[in-house]
C-alpha positions as CSV (number, residue, x, y, z in Angstrom):
1,M,0.0,0.0,0.0
2,V,1.3,3.5,-0.9
3,D,1.5,6.1,1.8
4,P,-1.7,8.3,1.4
5,G,0.3,11.5,1.8
6,T,2.8,10.5,-0.9
7,A,-0.1,9.5,-3.2
8,A,-1.9,12.8,-2.6
9,I,1.2,14.8,-3.5
10,A,1.9,12.6,-6.6
11,G,-1.7,13.0,-7.7
12,G,-1.6,16.8,-7.3
13,V,1.7,17.1,-9.2
14,A,0.4,14.8,-12.0
15,A,-2.8,16.8,-12.3
16,V,-1.0,20.1,-12.6
17,V,1.5,18.8,-15.1
18,G,-1.0,16.7,-17.0
19,A,-4.0,19.1,-17.3
20,P,-2.4,21.5,-19.8
21,L,-1.2,18.5,-21.9
22,L,-4.7,17.0,-21.9
23,L,-6.3,20.4,-22.7
24,G,-4.0,20.8,-25.7
25,A,-4.6,17.2,-26.8
26,A,-8.4,17.8,-26.7
27,G,-8.0,20.9,-28.9
28,F,-8.2,23.7,-26.3
29,T,-5.1,25.8,-27.2
30,A,-3.8,29.4,-26.8
31,A,-4.7,30.0,-30.5
32,G,-8.3,28.8,-30.0
33,I,-10.2,25.5,-30.4
34,A,-8.4,23.3,-33.0
35,A,-10.6,22.3,-36.0
36,G,-11.7,18.7,-36.0
37,S,-10.8,18.2,-32.3
38,I,-12.8,16.9,-29.4
39,G,-13.0,20.6,-28.3
40,A,-14.5,21.5,-31.6
41,K,-17.1,18.8,-31.3
42,M,-17.9,20.0,-27.8
43,M,-18.3,23.5,-29.0
44,S,-20.6,22.5,-31.8
45,A,-22.8,20.5,-29.5
46,A,-22.9,23.4,-27.0
47,A,-23.8,25.8,-29.8
48,V,-26.6,23.6,-31.0
49,A,-28.0,23.1,-27.5
50,N,-27.9,26.9,-26.8
51,G,-29.5,28.1,-30.1
52,G,-26.3,29.0,-31.9
53,G,-24.0,30.4,-29.3
54,V,-21.7,29.0,-26.6
55,A,-22.7,30.1,-23.1
56,A,-20.2,32.2,-21.2
57,G,-19.1,30.4,-18.1
58,G,-20.1,27.0,-19.5
59,L,-17.9,24.0,-19.7
60,V,-16.6,24.7,-23.2
61,A,-15.8,28.3,-22.4
62,G,-14.1,27.3,-19.2
63,L,-11.9,24.7,-20.9
64,Q,-11.0,27.1,-23.7
65,A,-10.1,29.8,-21.1
66,A,-7.9,27.3,-19.2
67,G,-6.3,26.1,-22.4
68,A,-5.6,29.7,-23.5
69,A,-4.3,30.9,-20.2
70,G,-2.4,27.8,-19.1
71,L,-4.8,27.2,-16.2
72,S,-3.5,30.1,-14.1
73,G,-6.5,30.7,-11.8
74,A,-7.6,27.0,-11.9
75,T,-4.3,25.5,-10.9
76,A,-5.2,25.2,-7.2
77,A,-8.5,23.4,-8.0
78,V,-6.7,21.1,-10.5
79,A,-4.0,20.3,-7.9
80,G,-6.6,19.7,-5.2
81,T,-8.6,17.4,-7.3
82,G,-5.5,15.5,-8.3
83,A,-4.4,15.3,-4.7
84,V,-7.8,13.9,-3.6
85,L,-7.8,11.3,-6.4
86,G,-4.2,10.3,-5.6
87,W,-5.1,10.0,-1.9
88,M,-8.2,7.9,-2.7
89,A,-6.1,5.6,-5.0
90,S,-3.7,4.9,-2.2
91,F,-6.4,2.8,-0.5
92,I,-6.9,0.5,-3.5
93,S,-4.8,-2.6,-3.1
């Protein structure tokens, strides 16, 4: 069994390092949402559901803002989530 504290730290670090990579891979980049990406499909679905526009403050807008800014303001939340997941995983044998 892994020490829960070590697992929490590892989970937090992995989330902070991995989140920008995953956002970029999903198409949420500093230049905008990449054509043909998962992000583009999400944006299309959100626009259809909202009558042609993407809602400010919604999931797609938040992911794009995080992708464009490199997470800045969301880093603590991402680290905290990763830490909790790492801590929880330490109890799985």
